[in-house]
C-alpha positions in Angstrom: 157.5 36.4 65.0 159.5 36.3 68.3 159.6 33.0 69.8 159.7 32.7 73.7 162.4 29.8 73.7 165.0 32.3 72.0 168.4 30.4 72.5 170.7 33.3 70.8 168.5 35.7 73.4 169.0 38.5 70.9 164.9 38.9 69.4 165.5 37.2 66.3 162.3 36.9 64.1 161.5 33.1 63.2 159.0 31.8 61.0 156.5 30.5 62.7 152.3 30.1 63.4 149.9 31.1 65.8 148.1 27.8 67.3 145.2 28.3 69.5 143.0 26.1 71.2 140.2 25.4 73.3 140.4 23.1 76.5 138.2 21.4 79.1 139.5 19.2 81.6 142.5 19.7 79.2 140.8 17.8 76.2 141.2 19.9 72.9 137.6 20.8 71.4 139.4 22.8 68.8 142.7 24.0 67.5 142.8 26.6 64.7 146.4 28.2 63.3 147.1 31.9 62.5 149.6 33.6 60.4 149.4 36.6 63.1 151.5 37.3 66.5 148.2 39.0 67.8 146.0 36.7 70.1 143.7 39.3 70.2 143.2 39.1 66.1 142.7 35.0 66.4 139.4 34.8 68.8 136.8 35.7 66.3 137.7 33.3 63.8 138.8 30.9 66.5 135.1 30.9 68.0 133.3 30.1 64.4 135.8 27.4 63.8 134.5 26.1 67.6 131.3 26.8 66.7 131.2 24.6 63.0 132.7 21.8 65.2 130.7 21.6 68.1 127.3 22.7 66.4 127.3 25.9 68.9 128.7 28.3 71.0 130.3 27.3 74.2 127.9 28.8 76.6 130.9 30.3 78.7 135.0 31.4 77.6 137.5 31.9 80.0 140.5 33.6 78.5 143.9 35.8 79.4 144.3 39.6 78.6 145.7 38.2 75.0 142.2 38.5 73.6 140.3 41.3 75.8 139.3 43.9 73.5 135.8 45.8 72.5 135.7 44.0 69.0 136.3 40.7 70.7 133.4 41.9 74.0 131.0 42.8 71.1 131.5 39.6 69.6 131.0 37.6 72.3 128.2 39.3 73.4 125.9 38.9 70.0 126.8 35.2 70.6 125.5 35.2 73.6 128.5 33.8 75.2 129.5 34.5 79.0 133.1 36.0 78.8 135.3 35.8 81.6 137.9 37.4 79.5 140.5 39.4 81.4 141.5 42.8 79.9 144.9 44.6 79.6 145.9 45.8 83.6 142.9 44.0 84.9 145.5 42.8 87.9 146.9 46.1 87.7 143.7 47.9 89.1 143.1 45.7 91.6 146.1 47.2 93.4 145.7 50.0 96.2 148.2 52.2 94.5 146.4 52.1 90.8 143.0 52.9 92.7 144.4 55.6 94.7 146.4 57.2 91.8 144.5 60.4 91.5 146.2 61.4 88.0 144.9 58.2 86.7 142.0 59.1 83.8 139.8 56.0 85.3 139.7 57.7 88.5 139.1 60.9 87.3 135.5 62.2 88.8 133.0 62.4 85.8 130.1 65.1 85.7 127.3 63.2 83.8 125.2 67.0 83.8 127.3 69.0 81.8 129.4 65.7 80.2 133.0 66.9 82.0 135.6 65.1 84.2 137.4 67.3 87.0 141.3 67.1 87.3 143.1 66.6 89.9 143.6 70.2 91.0 139.4 70.5 90.3 139.6 71.9 87.0 136.9 71.1 84.6 137.7 69.0 81.5 135.1 69.8 78.7 134.4 67.3 75.8 136.0 68.7 72.4 135.6 65.9 69.7 135.0 62.6 69.0 138.0 60.1 67.3 137.1 57.1 65.4 139.3 54.7 64.7 139.1 51.0 62.1 140.6 48.3 63.5 142.5 46.1 60.6 139.0 44.0 60.9 137.0 46.8 60.2 135.7 47.4 63.7 134.6 50.8 64.3 136.0 52.3 67.9 134.6 55.5 69.3 136.4 57.3 71.6 135.5 61.1 73.1 138.1 63.7 74.0 138.1 66.1 76.9 140.4 68.6 77.7 141.5 70.6 80.6 141.1 74.5 80.4 144.5 75.9 81.4 147.1 73.8 82.4 149.7 76.6 82.7 151.1 77.1 85.8 149.7 73.8 87.5 152.1 72.6 90.7 151.1 69.0 89.5 151.4 69.2 85.8 154.7 67.0 85.6 153.6 64.4 87.5 149.7 64.9 85.4 150.5 66.1 82.2 153.4 65.3 79.6 152.6 67.0 76.9 152.8 70.7 76.0 149.4 71.6 76.0 146.3 71.6 78.3 146.2 67.7 79.2 143.6 65.7 77.1 142.1 62.2 78.1 140.6 59.5 75.6 137.2 57.9 77.3 135.9 54.5 75.2 132.3 54.5 76.7 131.7 50.8 74.8 134.9 49.6 76.1 134.5 50.8 79.9 130.8 49.5 79.8 132.2 45.9 78.7 135.0 46.1 81.1 132.8 47.0 83.9 131.0 43.8 83.3 134.2 41.8 83.0 135.5 43.2 86.0 132.2 41.9 88.2 132.1 38.9 86.4 136.1 37.9 87.3 136.1 39.1 90.8 132.7 36.9 91.4 133.4 33.9 93.2 133.0 31.9 90.0 135.4 34.3 88.1 138.3 33.6 90.6 137.4 29.7 90.2 137.8 30.1 86.6 140.3 32.3 86.6 142.6 29.5 88.7 141.2 26.6 86.3 142.7 28.5 83.2 146.2 27.8 83.3 146.0 24.3 84.5 143.3 23.4 82.1 144.8 24.7 78.8 148.3 26.0 79.6 148.9 22.2 80.7 148.1 21.2 77.6 150.7 23.1 75.4 153.0 21.9 78.3 152.2 18.3 78.0 153.1 18.4 74.2 155.7 20.7 74.1 157.7 19.2 77.1 156.3 15.7 77.7 156.6 14.8 74.3 159.1 16.8 73.2 157.5 18.9 70.4 158.9 21.8 70.0 158.3 22.9 66.4 156.6 21.5 63.3 157.8 19.1 61.1 155.8 20.3 58.1 155.4 23.8 56.5 152.5 25.2 54.7 149.2 26.4 56.4 147.3 23.6 55.0 149.7 20.9 56.2 150.5 22.5 59.7 146.3 22.6 60.1 146.9 18.5 59.8 149.8 18.0 61.6 148.2 19.9 64.3 145.3 17.8 64.1 147.0 14.7 64.4 148.5 16.7 67.9 144.9 17.0 68.8 143.6 13.4 68.2 146.6 11.7 69.9 146.5 14.1 73.2 142.5 13.3 73.5 143.7 9.6 73.0 145.9 9.7 75.5 144.0 11.1 78.0 140.8 8.9 77.9 143.3 6.0 78.1 144.8 7.6 81.1 141.3 7.9 82.5 140.2 4.3 81.8 
């Protein structure tokens, strides 16, 4: 995997593990080690481990956009976890430029009666087919495709459609449903509080371990040994927090 600390500045791939933690008030409640570079695929395994350790699922989860996906939102909903998990482009879509861009798929008007969208030039975009994608975890995603009737000669084609054919947009209705719920939560007063608290709570723990204790890389090799090493680090961190409070 590519490391944040790239001393050679050449993006070298190096052997490593993806360390996930859950914290509350800077105490580590649970940890998992993963052999994947993508945070999205670590969430469910991590939550199951947390449930085993705590005896139940947490009532609330706050996480950054690296964990936001349709699959994870559905998993958290089924387990009655109130998710404050950002999705990709959450911050960008809050900007005036994003909201007023007439060419963005998210801003195209939708006609529920005839199941169609309208392009910036007023042309109807009709449903043509569904596209199904199966993720690496076996999760089934369904996207509905809509196509404009005729983009030939359109005066704004260069900024609206890069393809040689008529513009096609993909709509994931289930994901959009989850995003609307997440958006409402994240922009609420409670959500704003959680968003400001998350980096102070969880990122600080990694900062303390890496910088204050100068622990930059694992000393052992192999998944089982590294899990023990991480467990000892978590235990020592929690004991130091308890001692500091007393």
